[in-house]
VOGU-3710 file (C-alpha; in Angstrom, 3 decimals, decimal comma):
1> hyieklhkld> 0,000/0,000/0,000  2,705/2,527/1,018  5,069/1,280/-1,664  2,412/1,879/-4,332  2,036/5,456/-3,078  5,796/5,938/-3,248  5,858/4,754/-6,869  3,028/7,177/-7,778  5,126/10,085/-6,502  7,367/9,780/-9,578
11> alsalprfah> 4,528/10,882/-11,861  3,873/14,118/-9,955  5,547/17,484/-10,440  7,747/18,984/-7,711  5,260/20,724/-5,394  2,493/18,079/-5,502  5,178/15,389/-5,109  6,488/17,094/-1,992  2,976/17,543/-0,568  2,067/13,891/-1,156
21> fmllidvlak> 5,395/12,782/0,270  4,776/14,798/3,444  1,287/13,273/3,771  2,811/9,814/3,429  5,420/10,624/6,086  2,647/11,867/8,385  0,675/8,634/7,923  3,786/6,563/8,648  4,611/8,665/11,707  1,148/8,110/13,147
31> ssyslislkk> 1,239/4,369/12,541  2,734/3,533/15,975  5,863/2,276/14,259  4,034/-0,576/12,577  6,736/-1,235/10,045  6,284/-2,202/6,423  6,153/-5,931/5,708  8,572/-7,011/3,036  7,957/-9,334/0,118  10,655/-11,423/-1,529
41> gsnqeffaan> 12,271/-9,503/-4,343  11,565/-6,050/-2,917  14,351/-3,704/-1,953  14,875/-5,425/1,399  18,161/-3,723/2,251  16,565/-0,262/1,924  13,609/-1,178/4,108  15,741/-3,092/6,624  17,897/0,017/7,143  14,795/2,198/7,501
51> nmelikmyll> 13,286/-0,313/9,933  16,391/-0,080/12,096  16,214/3,724/12,020  12,556/3,544/13,081  13,531/1,198/15,894  16,167/3,732/16,993  13,523/6,469/16,961  11,284/4,223/19,043  14,102/3,723/21,567  14,756/7,473/21,727
61> enyhknidlg> 11,097/8,171/22,441  10,435/5,259/24,805  13,749/4,748/26,636  12,049/5,383/29,985  9,708/2,407/29,517  10,346/-1,316/29,876  11,372/-2,213/26,314  11,107/-5,880/25,458  13,351/-7,469/22,820  10,404/-9,524/21,573
71> hlaqmahltk> 8,379/-6,367/20,981  11,203/-4,732/19,011  11,688/-7,873/16,919  7,954/-8,009/16,251  7,949/-4,348/15,172  10,665/-5,152/12,640  8,922/-8,365/11,519  11,944/-10,440/12,532  12,743/-13,202/14,969  14,616/-12,112/18,096
81> ssfcrkfksh> 17,918/-13,514/16,869  17,528/-11,978/13,385  16,602/-8,644/14,929  19,679/-8,661/17,179  21,932/-9,566/14,255  20,482/-6,874/11,944  20,494/-4,220/14,662  24,132/-4,875/15,499  25,202/-4,928/11,846  23,411/-1,615/11,246
91> ffksytemln> 24,515/0,312/14,369  27,663/-1,636/15,345  26,260/-2,121/18,850  23,541/-4,214/20,422  20,124/-2,760/21,097  20,875/-3,065/24,839  24,058/-1,023/24,441  22,177/1,652/22,506  19,311/1,701/25,000  21,757/2,054/27,894
101> eiridnakkl> 23,558/4,917/26,122  20,255/6,716/25,504  19,171/6,208/29,114  22,491/7,380/30,540  22,567/10,459/28,271  19,158/11,431/29,610  20,248/10,659/33,176  23,213/13,026/32,752  20,823/15,854/31,878  18,708/15,138/34,945
111> llrgeinise> 21,796/14,934/37,163  22,978/18,344/35,976  19,669/19,915/36,967  20,248/18,675/40,519  16,533/18,628/41,291  15,986/14,926/42,043  17,959/12,179/43,709  19,868/9,431/41,917  17,339/6,673/42,662  14,517/8,736/41,178
121> iayqvgytss> 16,629/9,522/38,103  17,298/5,799/37,648  13,564/5,074/37,601  12,762/8,061/35,363  15,157/6,876/32,665  13,879/3,307/32,679  15,922/1,334/35,199  14,124/-0,713/37,850  17,225/-0,929/40,042  19,235/2,099/41,111
131> tyfcevfknl> 22,190/-0,215/41,824  22,184/-1,482/38,238  21,736/2,097/36,986  24,844/3,185/38,919  26,808/0,236/37,521  25,825/1,020/33,912  26,469/4,738/34,453  29,987/4,063/35,753  30,729/1,635/32,898  29,727/4,210/30,280
141> tnysprqyak> 31,134/7,398/31,835  33,910/6,191/34,187  32,145/8,183/36,939  29,492/7,249/39,429  26,344/9,363/39,046  27,261/11,247/42,251  30,833/11,947/40,999  29,438/13,126/37,657  27,009/15,546/39,311  29,686/16,821/41,735
151> sfeninsf> 32,166/17,466/38,913  29,689/19,841/37,308  28,793/21,452/40,644  32,456/22,388/41,016  32,576/23,868/37,506  29,380/25,874/38,055  30,667/27,322/41,356  33,457/29,286/39,586
//
């Protein structure tokens, strides 16, 4: 259905083509990331790359939730093992590594505000254990969350 609409865009002139393209993007954006099913012989590499980018967008928007590997694989119309393999070949990291990086980046922003404690930050960015959050934070930044926040307190006091 969407592929047919994409092919019809070729027949339109510049402004109507752009308008129809934007409508198509809007429809896709509102589709709750229900990704396009692929048929044999279609341009699978193109759609596989776009699927992975949509998955990344989903992670960026939902990092604070409990994200299940099975759900991500289902969104991409792949088995869990195929999803993991394709994700890693596309981004050069596992989906867990990317999710942790996204969560920790958002935790850093919350730490710099200094408005809430570390346990609450852990829960706000999607971790169910503040101990595990601190472990992941230290592995990714070489600082504990408290050390990270203190280092910026010292800079801001100058």
